[in-house]
Phi, psi and omega in degrees: 000148182273173181294318182288328174288317176306310173309312178300316185291321182290313175299319171302312183298315186296318178306314186292323186293321174303310175296316175295332178280324178296321182293321181286329179281332181286323184293328181285331170296311185293334178292313184305313175302320182288338183266357189274112178298328189294338184296130175129192187249137181237149179222152176248102178298340188253016187291131167275167173309132185065017174254167180305124180251326194203138172229136168254115180240128182240142172230140180219133174279115178239123180049045184070008177240140180278116175259123178245133177222169187218155170229131186250156177227147176245135174296114174233180181234138003272347168226169188300143169270145181256138178273342190096191178265140169221158185275147174259156180231122182262119181280165176302330185277357180092009177278127177264131183231142179232142182250115172253112184274154177208172183289320186263330180210169176234139182239127181248147175233128183247127189251125170238111186285146179216069179076234175283001182233166178214140183256127182245117173266127176246110179255125179257124172241111188281143178274350176265117189292340178281348174261132185284149173284159180215152172236135179227146180244143183224148167256123179245154174244156178296133174284000000 
């Protein structure tokens, strides 16, 4: 084999290996996304006024990484109030956590899947030290 042929073969092989690894990484991300039980729309049919009524959890593969975000809703009148979107953090214990910031308080939602239901712990941390923090727990069902 001549040197030019060897160089061509090495270039061809490295290009193939690069695209093959890109395809596998994307596939791995998509597999992880399909395995996440938290993704989807969840509702609390028994939500009272000012309680967590719904949460939407989305996942998207960006640069071969799974990025998760959520939008939460509180039961309000005449329609539910939106908290906006927040990025998710997955802990080593498997708990998916979202932080919804605000001027007076920050709210954290921790999600734990349970089949067709999901448990949501909502922890409110007030920025005013005179107002006590509180934690509430809700069971939501898949829509």
